[in-house]
Gaussian input, Z-matrix of N, CA and C with variables (Angstrom, degrees):
# hf/3-21g

backbone

0 1
 N
 C     1     B1
 C     2     B2     1     A1
 N     3     B3     2     A2     1     D1
 C     4     B4     3     A3     2     D2
 C     5     B5     4     A4     3     D3
 N     6     B6     5     A5     4     D4
 C     7     B7     6     A6     5     D5
 C     8     B8     7     A7     6     D6
 N     9     B9     8     A8     7     D7
 C    10    B10     9     A9     8     D8
 C    11    B11    10    A10     9     D9
 N    12    B12    11    A11    10    D10
 C    13    B13    12    A12    11    D11
 C    14    B14    13    A13    12    D12
 N    15    B15    14    A14    13    D13
 C    16    B16    15    A15    14    D14
 C    17    B17    16    A16    15    D15
 N    18    B18    17    A17    16    D16
 C    19    B19    18    A18    17    D17
 C    20    B20    19    A19    18    D18
 N    21    B21    20    A20    19    D19
 C    22    B22    21    A21    20    D20
 C    23    B23    22    A22    21    D21
 N    24    B24    23    A23    22    D22
 C    25    B25    24    A24    23    D23
 C    26    B26    25    A25    24    D24
 N    27    B27    26    A26    25    D25
 C    28    B28    27    A27    26    D26
 C    29    B29    28    A28    27    D27
 N    30    B30    29    A29    28    D28
 C    31    B31    30    A30    29    D29
 C    32    B32    31    A31    30    D30
 N    33    B33    32    A32    31    D31
 C    34    B34    33    A33    32    D32
 C    35    B35    34    A34    33    D33
 N    36    B36    35    A35    34    D34
 C    37    B37    36    A36    35    D35
 C    38    B38    37    A37    36    D36
 N    39    B39    38    A38    37    D37
 C    40    B40    39    A39    38    D38
 C    41    B41    40    A40    39    D39
 N    42    B42    41    A41    40    D40
 C    43    B43    42    A42    41    D41
 C    44    B44    43    A43    42    D42
 N    45    B45    44    A44    43    D43
 C    46    B46    45    A45    44    D44
 C    47    B47    46    A46    45    D45
 N    48    B48    47    A47    46    D46
 C    49    B49    48    A48    47    D47
 C    50    B50    49    A49    48    D48
 N    51    B51    50    A50    49    D49
 C    52    B52    51    A51    50    D50
 C    53    B53    52    A52    51    D51
 N    54    B54    53    A53    52    D52
 C    55    B55    54    A54    53    D53
 C    56    B56    55    A55    54    D54
 N    57    B57    56    A56    55    D55
 C    58    B58    57    A57    56    D56
 C    59    B59    58    A58    57    D57
 N    60    B60    59    A59    58    D58
 C    61    B61    60    A60    59    D59
 C    62    B62    61    A61    60    D60
 N    63    B63    62    A62    61    D61
 C    64    B64    63    A63    62    D62
 C    65    B65    64    A64    63    D63
 N    66    B66    65    A65    64    D64
 C    67    B67    66    A66    65    D65
 C    68    B68    67    A67    66    D66
 N    69    B69    68    A68    67    D67
 C    70    B70    69    A69    68    D68
 C    71    B71    70    A70    69    D69
 N    72    B72    71    A71    70    D70
 C    73    B73    72    A72    71    D71
 C    74    B74    73    A73    72    D72
 N    75    B75    74    A74    73    D73
 C    76    B76    75    A75    74    D74
 C    77    B77    76    A76    75    D75
 N    78    B78    77    A77    76    D76
 C    79    B79    78    A78    77    D77
 C    80    B80    79    A79    78    D78
 N    81    B81    80    A80    79    D79
 C    82    B82    81    A81    80    D80
 C    83    B83    82    A82    81    D81
 N    84    B84    83    A83    82    D82
 C    85    B85    84    A84    83    D83
 C    86    B86    85    A85    84    D84
 N    87    B87    86    A86    85    D85
 C    88    B88    87    A87    86    D86
 C    89    B89    88    A88    87    D87
 N    90    B90    89    A89    88    D88
 C    91    B91    90    A90    89    D89
 C    92    B92    91    A91    90    D90
 N    93    B93    92    A92    91    D91
 C    94    B94    93    A93    92    D92
 C    95    B95    94    A94    93    D93
 N    96    B96    95    A95    94    D94
 C    97    B97    96    A96    95    D95
 C    98    B98    97    A97    96    D96
 N    99    B99    98    A98    97    D97
 C   100   B100    99    A99    98    D98
 C   101   B101   100   A100    99    D99
 N   102   B102   101   A101   100   D100
 C   103   B103   102   A102   101   D101
 C   104   B104   103   A103   102   D102
 N   105   B105   104   A104   103   D103
 C   106   B106   105   A105   104   D104
 C   107   B107   106   A106   105   D105
 N   108   B108   107   A107   106   D106
 C   109   B109   108   A108   107   D107
 C   110   B110   109   A109   108   D108
 N   111   B111   110   A110   109   D109
 C   112   B112   111   A111   110   D110
 C   113   B113   112   A112   111   D111
 N   114   B114   113   A113   112   D112
 C   115   B115   114   A114   113   D113
 C   116   B116   115   A115   114   D114
 N   117   B117   116   A116   115   D115
 C   118   B118   117   A117   116   D116
 C   119   B119   118   A118   117   D117
 N   120   B120   119   A119   118   D118
 C   121   B121   120   A120   119   D119
 C   122   B122   121   A121   120   D120
 N   123   B123   122   A122   121   D121
 C   124   B124   123   A123   122   D122
 C   125   B125   124   A124   123   D123
 N   126   B126   125   A125   124   D124
 C   127   B127   126   A126   125   D125
 C   128   B128   127   A127   126   D126
 N   129   B129   128   A128   127   D127
 C   130   B130   129   A129   128   D128
 C   131   B131   130   A130   129   D129
 N   132   B132   131   A131   130   D130
 C   133   B133   132   A132   131   D131
 C   134   B134   133   A133   132   D132
 N   135   B135   134   A134   133   D133
 C   136   B136   135   A135   134   D134
 C   137   B137   136   A136   135   D135
 N   138   B138   137   A137   136   D136
 C   139   B139   138   A138   137   D137
 C   140   B140   139   A139   138   D138
 N   141   B141   140   A140   139   D139
 C   142   B142   141   A141   140   D140
 C   143   B143   142   A142   141   D141
 N   144   B144   143   A143   142   D142
 C   145   B145   144   A144   143   D143
 C   146   B146   145   A145   144   D144
 N   147   B147   146   A146   145   D145
 C   148   B148   147   A147   146   D146
 C   149   B149   148   A148   147   D147
 N   150   B150   149   A149   148   D148
 C   151   B151   150   A150   149   D149
 C   152   B152   151   A151   150   D150
 N   153   B153   152   A152   151   D151
 C   154   B154   153   A153   152   D152
 C   155   B155   154   A154   153   D153
 N   156   B156   155   A155   154   D154
 C   157   B157   156   A156   155   D155
 C   158   B158   157   A157   156   D156
 N   159   B159   158   A158   157   D157
 C   160   B160   159   A159   158   D158
 C   161   B161   160   A160   159   D159
 N   162   B162   161   A161   160   D160
 C   163   B163   162   A162   161   D161
 C   164   B164   163   A163   162   D162
 N   165   B165   164   A164   163   D163
 C   166   B166   165   A165   164   D164
 C   167   B167   166   A166   165   D165
 N   168   B168   167   A167   166   D166
 C   169   B169   168   A168   167   D167
 C   170   B170   169   A169   168   D168
 N   171   B171   170   A170   169   D169
 C   172   B172   171   A171   170   D170
 C   173   B173   172   A172   171   D171
 N   174   B174   173   A173   172   D172
 C   175   B175   174   A174   173   D173
 C   176   B176   175   A175   174   D174
 N   177   B177   176   A176   175   D175
 C   178   B178   177   A177   176   D176
 C   179   B179   178   A178   177   D177
 N   180   B180   179   A179   178   D178
 C   181   B181   180   A180   179   D179
 C   182   B182   181   A181   180   D180
 N   183   B183   182   A182   181   D181
 C   184   B184   183   A183   182   D182
 C   185   B185   184   A184   183   D183
 N   186   B186   185   A185   184   D184
 C   187   B187   186   A186   185   D185
 C   188   B188   187   A187   186   D186
 N   189   B189   188   A188   187   D187
 C   190   B190   189   A189   188   D188
 C   191   B191   190   A190   189   D189
 N   192   B192   191   A191   190   D190
 C   193   B193   192   A192   191   D191
 C   194   B194   193   A193   192   D192
 N   195   B195   194   A194   193   D193
 C   196   B196   195   A195   194   D194
 C   197   B197   196   A196   195   D195
 N   198   B198   197   A197   196   D196
 C   199   B199   198   A198   197   D197
 C   200   B200   199   A199   198   D198
 N   201   B201   200   A200   199   D199
 C   202   B202   201   A201   200   D200
 C   203   B203   202   A202   201   D201
 N   204   B204   203   A203   202   D202
 C   205   B205   204   A204   203   D203
 C   206   B206   205   A205   204   D204
 N   207   B207   206   A206   205   D205
 C   208   B208   207   A207   206   D206
 C   209   B209   208   A208   207   D207

   B1=1.4180
   B2=1.5086
   B3=1.3256
   B4=1.4857
   B5=1.5861
   B6=1.2881
   B7=1.4756
   B8=1.5697
   B9=1.3653
   B10=1.4361
   B11=1.5129
   B12=1.3094
   B13=1.4853
   B14=1.4903
   B15=1.4063
   B16=1.4476
   B17=1.5375
   B18=1.3368
   B19=1.4210
   B20=1.5279
   B21=1.3436
   B22=1.4288
   B23=1.5865
   B24=1.4074
   B25=1.4674
   B26=1.5534
   B27=1.2794
   B28=1.4437
   B29=1.4826
   B30=1.3432
   B31=1.3898
   B32=1.4715
   B33=1.3428
   B34=1.5112
   B35=1.4957
   B36=1.3137
   B37=1.5295
   B38=1.4884
   B39=1.3548
   B40=1.4876
   B41=1.5694
   B42=1.3357
   B43=1.4196
   B44=1.5704
   B45=1.3165
   B46=1.4038
   B47=1.5129
   B48=1.3804
   B49=1.5303
   B50=1.4766
   B51=1.3571
   B52=1.3814
   B53=1.5277
   B54=1.2752
   B55=1.5192
   B56=1.5574
   B57=1.4006
   B58=1.4379
   B59=1.4915
   B60=1.3658
   B61=1.4774
   B62=1.4988
   B63=1.3394
   B64=1.4732
   B65=1.4343
   B66=1.3547
   B67=1.5074
   B68=1.5525
   B69=1.3441
   B70=1.5017
   B71=1.5389
   B72=1.3108
   B73=1.4388
   B74=1.5330
   B75=1.3310
   B76=1.4883
   B77=1.4784
   B78=1.3049
   B79=1.4566
   B80=1.5692
   B81=1.3069
   B82=1.5194
   B83=1.5371
   B84=1.3100
   B85=1.4722
   B86=1.4982
   B87=1.3219
   B88=1.4207
   B89=1.5849
   B90=1.3522
   B91=1.4649
   B92=1.5993
   B93=1.3304
   B94=1.4341
   B95=1.5023
   B96=1.3341
   B97=1.4210
   B98=1.5534
   B99=1.3262
   B100=1.4233
   B101=1.5090
   B102=1.2360
   B103=1.4113
   B104=1.5131
   B105=1.3714
   B106=1.3859
   B107=1.4989
   B108=1.3023
   B109=1.4285
   B110=1.5692
   B111=1.3518
   B112=1.4535
   B113=1.5276
   B114=1.3360
   B115=1.4386
   B116=1.5794
   B117=1.2994
   B118=1.4810
   B119=1.5913
   B120=1.3908
   B121=1.4624
   B122=1.5890
   B123=1.3924
   B124=1.4461
   B125=1.4951
   B126=1.3519
   B127=1.4217
   B128=1.5017
   B129=1.3607
   B130=1.4649
   B131=1.5265
   B132=1.3713
   B133=1.4179
   B134=1.5729
   B135=1.3765
   B136=1.4919
   B137=1.6013
   B138=1.3154
   B139=1.4781
   B140=1.5110
   B141=1.3840
   B142=1.4138
   B143=1.5636
   B144=1.2820
   B145=1.5050
   B146=1.4746
   B147=1.2706
   B148=1.5474
   B149=1.4796
   B150=1.2918
   B151=1.4222
   B152=1.5411
   B153=1.3120
   B154=1.5084
   B155=1.4724
   B156=1.3405
   B157=1.4764
   B158=1.4725
   B159=1.3203
   B160=1.4639
   B161=1.5144
   B162=1.2891
   B163=1.4982
   B164=1.5370
   B165=1.2536
   B166=1.5002
   B167=1.4646
   B168=1.3600
   B169=1.4594
   B170=1.4728
   B171=1.3075
   B172=1.4873
   B173=1.4825
   B174=1.3618
   B175=1.4143
   B176=1.5486
   B177=1.3133
   B178=1.4849
   B179=1.6170
   B180=1.2322
   B181=1.4997
   B182=1.5611
   B183=1.3479
   B184=1.4151
   B185=1.5496
   B186=1.2943
   B187=1.4352
   B188=1.5482
   B189=1.3369
   B190=1.4212
   B191=1.6079
   B192=1.3357
   B193=1.4293
   B194=1.5922
   B195=1.3438
   B196=1.4013
   B197=1.5023
   B198=1.3859
   B199=1.5228
   B200=1.5623
   B201=1.3818
   B202=1.4746
   B203=1.6253
   B204=1.2237
   B205=1.5518
   B206=1.5402
   B207=1.2974
   B208=1.5266
   B209=1.4201
   A1=106.01
   A2=117.16
   A3=121.68
   A4=106.77
   A5=116.15
   A6=121.21
   A7=107.86
   A8=117.16
   A9=123.21
   A10=112.24
   A11=114.17
   A12=117.95
   A13=112.02
   A14=115.06
   A15=120.56
   A16=110.77
   A17=115.64
   A18=120.62
   A19=111.22
   A20=114.50
   A21=124.06
   A22=108.60
   A23=117.01
   A24=117.92
   A25=109.64
   A26=116.31
   A27=121.53
   A28=109.43
   A29=117.30
   A30=122.25
   A31=114.29
   A32=114.66
   A33=120.28
   A34=106.38
   A35=118.62
   A36=117.09
   A37=111.02
   A38=116.08
   A39=118.67
   A40=112.27
   A41=114.44
   A42=122.04
   A43=108.98
   A44=119.46
   A45=124.55
   A46=113.96
   A47=112.32
   A48=116.88
   A49=110.85
   A50=120.00
   A51=123.73
   A52=107.82
   A53=118.17
   A54=125.57
   A55=112.60
   A56=114.51
   A57=117.90
   A58=111.93
   A59=115.63
   A60=122.21
   A61=109.51
   A62=115.67
   A63=117.55
   A64=117.24
   A65=112.77
   A66=118.65
   A67=111.97
   A68=113.24
   A69=118.83
   A70=110.76
   A71=118.92
   A72=126.54
   A73=111.58
   A74=114.68
   A75=114.12
   A76=110.97
   A77=120.93
   A78=122.66
   A79=113.77
   A80=111.51
   A81=115.72
   A82=110.93
   A83=118.59
   A84=120.49
   A85=110.18
   A86=117.47
   A87=120.88
   A88=111.78
   A89=112.85
   A90=121.40
   A91=108.66
   A92=114.16
   A93=119.43
   A94=114.35
   A95=116.50
   A96=125.16
   A97=104.54
   A98=118.50
   A99=121.57
   A100=116.12
   A101=116.95
   A102=126.34
   A103=110.94
   A104=119.25
   A105=122.61
   A106=111.41
   A107=119.59
   A108=123.28
   A109=112.09
   A110=112.97
   A111=114.55
   A112=108.19
   A113=120.13
   A114=125.14
   A115=108.87
   A116=113.01
   A117=118.58
   A118=111.20
   A119=110.99
   A120=120.78
   A121=105.86
   A122=113.95
   A123=114.17
   A124=117.77
   A125=112.44
   A126=122.18
   A127=112.53
   A128=114.69
   A129=120.98
   A130=111.61
   A131=116.81
   A132=122.38
   A133=111.35
   A134=112.64
   A135=115.88
   A136=109.53
   A137=114.74
   A138=121.96
   A139=111.30
   A140=115.98
   A141=120.43
   A142=110.66
   A143=114.86
   A144=119.51
   A145=109.49
   A146=121.33
   A147=126.19
   A148=105.34
   A149=122.20
   A150=124.04
   A151=112.31
   A152=116.45
   A153=119.72
   A154=114.28
   A155=114.19
   A156=115.79
   A157=112.49
   A158=118.40
   A159=121.02
   A160=111.06
   A161=116.87
   A162=117.42
   A163=110.41
   A164=121.21
   A165=119.58
   A166=111.14
   A167=118.91
   A168=120.33
   A169=112.96
   A170=118.36
   A171=122.56
   A172=109.00
   A173=122.55
   A174=126.00
   A175=109.40
   A176=111.68
   A177=118.16
   A178=108.78
   A179=116.20
   A180=122.74
   A181=110.11
   A182=112.59
   A183=122.91
   A184=108.58
   A185=116.21
   A186=120.00
   A187=112.42
   A188=117.80
   A189=122.54
   A190=108.84
   A191=114.38
   A192=121.62
   A193=105.70
   A194=117.94
   A195=117.44
   A196=114.71
   A197=107.85
   A198=114.47
   A199=114.16
   A200=113.06
   A201=118.27
   A202=107.19
   A203=114.37
   A204=114.77
   A205=109.12
   A206=120.65
   A207=122.59
   A208=111.90
   D1=-47.17
   D2=-173.31
   D3=-64.11
   D4=-39.17
   D5=-179.87
   D6=-58.33
   D7=-46.71
   D8=177.39
   D9=-57.46
   D10=-41.17
   D11=-179.19
   D12=-66.35
   D13=-40.62
   D14=175.53
   D15=-61.28
   D16=-47.95
   D17=-177.86
   D18=-57.65
   D19=-46.25
   D20=-177.89
   D21=-64.81
   D22=-40.96
   D23=179.53
   D24=-68.87
   D25=-33.99
   D26=177.88
   D27=-64.53
   D28=-46.35
   D29=-179.69
   D30=-64.26
   D31=-37.85
   D32=179.84
   D33=-68.58
   D34=-43.87
   D35=-179.44
   D36=-62.49
   D37=-39.72
   D38=177.54
   D39=-59.99
   D40=-42.93
   D41=178.20
   D42=-60.36
   D43=-48.83
   D44=177.07
   D45=-53.12
   D46=-49.06
   D47=179.36
   D48=-65.21
   D49=-33.02
   D50=-176.63
   D51=-70.34
   D52=-44.86
   D53=175.61
   D54=-58.35
   D55=-40.02
   D56=176.09
   D57=-66.69
   D58=-41.75
   D59=178.85
   D60=-60.28
   D61=-49.63
   D62=178.90
   D63=-58.58
   D64=-38.76
   D65=175.30
   D66=-63.58
   D67=-47.95
   D68=177.90
   D69=-56.69
   D70=-48.42
   D71=178.75
   D72=-58.91
   D73=-44.06
   D74=179.39
   D75=-68.61
   D76=-37.72
   D77=174.64
   D78=-60.62
   D79=-42.86
   D80=175.85
   D81=-66.28
   D82=-36.54
   D83=177.77
   D84=-66.16
   D85=-42.24
   D86=-179.31
   D87=-61.69
   D88=-43.09
   D89=179.41
   D90=-62.84
   D91=-43.60
   D92=179.38
   D93=-62.56
   D94=-38.11
   D95=-178.86
   D96=-69.04
   D97=-48.08
   D98=174.92
   D99=-54.54
   D100=-45.00
   D101=176.13
   D102=-61.51
   D103=-45.62
   D104=178.60
   D105=-63.18
   D106=-38.64
   D107=177.33
   D108=-66.89
   D109=-35.84
   D110=178.02
   D111=-69.62
   D112=-40.42
   D113=-179.59
   D114=-61.70
   D115=-43.49
   D116=-178.50
   D117=-56.26
   D118=-44.63
   D119=-174.58
   D120=-69.13
   D121=-40.95
   D122=178.05
   D123=-63.57
   D124=-34.29
   D125=174.19
   D126=-63.04
   D127=-48.14
   D128=178.02
   D129=-59.23
   D130=-41.64
   D131=176.70
   D132=-59.93
   D133=-45.33
   D134=-176.99
   D135=-65.36
   D136=-38.85
   D137=177.57
   D138=-58.98
   D139=-44.31
   D140=179.36
   D141=-65.85
   D142=-42.33
   D143=-179.83
   D144=-66.70
   D145=-36.64
   D146=176.94
   D147=-64.04
   D148=-45.99
   D149=-179.91
   D150=-62.87
   D151=-41.91
   D152=172.42
   D153=-59.20
   D154=-46.91
   D155=177.85
   D156=-60.96
   D157=-43.85
   D158=178.21
   D159=-56.28
   D160=-46.35
   D161=179.05
   D162=-64.85
   D163=-38.67
   D164=176.78
   D165=-64.63
   D166=-41.04
   D167=179.74
   D168=-65.66
   D169=-39.79
   D170=177.94
   D171=-65.34
   D172=-33.10
   D173=175.74
   D174=-65.04
   D175=-47.47
   D176=-177.65
   D177=-63.63
   D178=-42.66
   D179=178.40
   D180=-57.87
   D181=-44.16
   D182=-178.57
   D183=-63.86
   D184=-44.20
   D185=177.53
   D186=-65.43
   D187=-38.56
   D188=178.26
   D189=-63.04
   D190=-40.95
   D191=-178.57
   D192=-61.81
   D193=-39.47
   D194=-177.07
   D195=-69.47
   D196=-33.91
   D197=176.42
   D198=-65.72
   D199=-36.92
   D200=179.87
   D201=-72.73
   D202=-31.65
   D203=-176.65
   D204=-73.97
   D205=-19.30
   D206=-175.45
   D207=-74.73

């Protein structure tokens, strides 16, 4: 009977550790998903800024071409 109690206690402890591990992993996953979303948004913002800079540079180059042509 004592052996059964030890086995049950061991199983119970393993289950508790597994539940804690699953909880920790879920929290880490949620944090990683949030970080990935933030990074995707930052990337999209950088792409937008790059496009705006490209347009401004093209305008400036066009104006320089006009000055050279005069």
